[in-house]
C-alpha positions in Angstrom: 13.9 -0.1 -19.1 13.1 -2.6 -16.4 9.9 -3.4 -14.5 10.4 -4.9 -11.1 7.3 -6.5 -9.5 7.0 -7.6 -5.9 4.4 -8.3 -3.2 3.1 -11.8 -4.2 2.7 -14.6 -1.8 0.5 -17.2 -0.2 -2.7 -16.1 1.4 -6.0 -17.6 2.6 -9.2 -17.0 0.8 -10.7 -13.7 2.0 -7.2 -12.2 2.7 -5.4 -9.3 1.0 -2.2 -8.7 -0.8 -0.6 -5.6 -2.3 1.5 -5.9 -5.5 4.0 -3.2 -6.5 5.8 -2.6 -9.7 8.6 -0.1 -10.3 9.7 1.0 -13.7 13.3 2.2 -14.1 15.6 3.2 -16.8 15.3 5.6 -19.7 11.7 6.8 -19.3 10.1 9.9 -20.6 6.4 9.2 -20.2 4.5 6.2 -19.1 1.1 6.0 -20.7 -0.4 2.8 -19.5 0.5 0.7 -16.5 -1.4 -2.6 -15.9 -1.5 -5.9 -14.2 -2.1 -9.2 -16.0 -2.6 -12.6 -14.5 -1.6 -16.0 -15.9 -3.5 -18.8 -14.1 -2.2 -22.4 -14.3 -3.0 -23.8 -17.8 -4.5 -20.5 -19.0 -3.4 -17.6 -21.1 -2.2 -14.3 -19.6 -5.2 -12.0 -19.1 -5.7 -8.4 -18.2 -6.7 -7.8 -14.6 -6.6 -4.0 -14.3 -5.0 -1.0 -16.2 -4.6 2.7 -15.6 -3.6 5.3 -18.1 -1.7 8.5 -17.4 -4.9 10.5 -17.1 -6.0 8.3 -14.3 -8.7 6.3 -16.1 -9.0 2.8 -14.8 -10.4 -0.5 -16.2 -10.9 -3.8 -14.5 -11.9 -7.2 -15.5 -15.4 -8.0 -14.2 -14.2 -10.7 -11.9 -12.2 -8.3 -9.7 -14.4 -5.3 -9.7 -15.1 -4.2 -6.1 -12.2 -6.3 -4.8 -9.1 -5.0 -6.5 -7.8 -1.4 -6.9 -5.1 -0.3 -9.2 -3.2 2.9 -8.5 -0.2 4.7 -9.7 2.5 7.0 -8.2 3.7 8.8 -11.4 6.5 10.5 -9.6 7.9 7.1 -8.6 7.0 5.3 -11.9 5.2 2.8 -9.8 1.9 0.9 -10.1 0.2 -0.9 -7.3 -2.6 -3.5 -7.2 -4.4 -3.8 -3.9 -6.2 -7.1 -3.8 -8.8 -7.7 -1.2 -11.3 -10.5 -0.6 -9.0 -12.8 -2.5 -10.5 -16.0 -3.9 -8.7 -19.3 -5.0 -9.5 -18.4 -8.6 -7.3 -15.3 -8.2 -4.3 -17.7 -8.1 -1.7 -17.1 -10.8 1.4 -15.3 -11.8 0.8 -11.6 -11.9 2.8 -9.6 -14.4 3.0 -5.8 -14.5 3.0 -4.1 -17.9 3.9 -0.6 -19.0 3.6 1.2 -22.3 6.0 4.1 -22.3 7.7 6.7 -24.3 11.5 6.6 -24.1 11.9 10.0 -25.9 12.1 8.4 -29.4 9.7 5.5 -29.5 6.6 4.0 -27.8 7.4 0.5 -26.4 5.8 -2.2 -24.3 7.5 -3.7 -21.3 6.8 -6.6 -18.9 7.9 -7.3 -15.4 9.2 -10.7 -14.3 6.0 -11.8 -12.6 5.1 -12.4 -9.0 3.3 -15.5 -7.8 0.0 -15.1 -6.0 -1.5 -18.2 -4.4 -4.9 -18.2 -2.6 -5.7 -21.2 -0.6 -9.3 -22.2 0.2 
């Protein structure tokens, strides 16, 4: 199983970006898909997550600005990021918890850099 993330880049404060992450390989069911951010000098932290039932959770700092969504038919998760702030800068990693048919496992994408200039 592989997770391929894309969509990062350099944007000015107040701008928008849309991240995408596609899961491929031997996948039976994806339970959770999520986005994490690792800012410079900090630990990786959860930004947003969505389970297979559609329930969503966000870290307080992005509520009202970021939206996570999934296309289950395409095994894809998106993160629409609006009103970006310099403190949103970091490497964004997608995450998936999935059932391969025999075992639940956690997978991470390679990360995509988001840089917000002031």
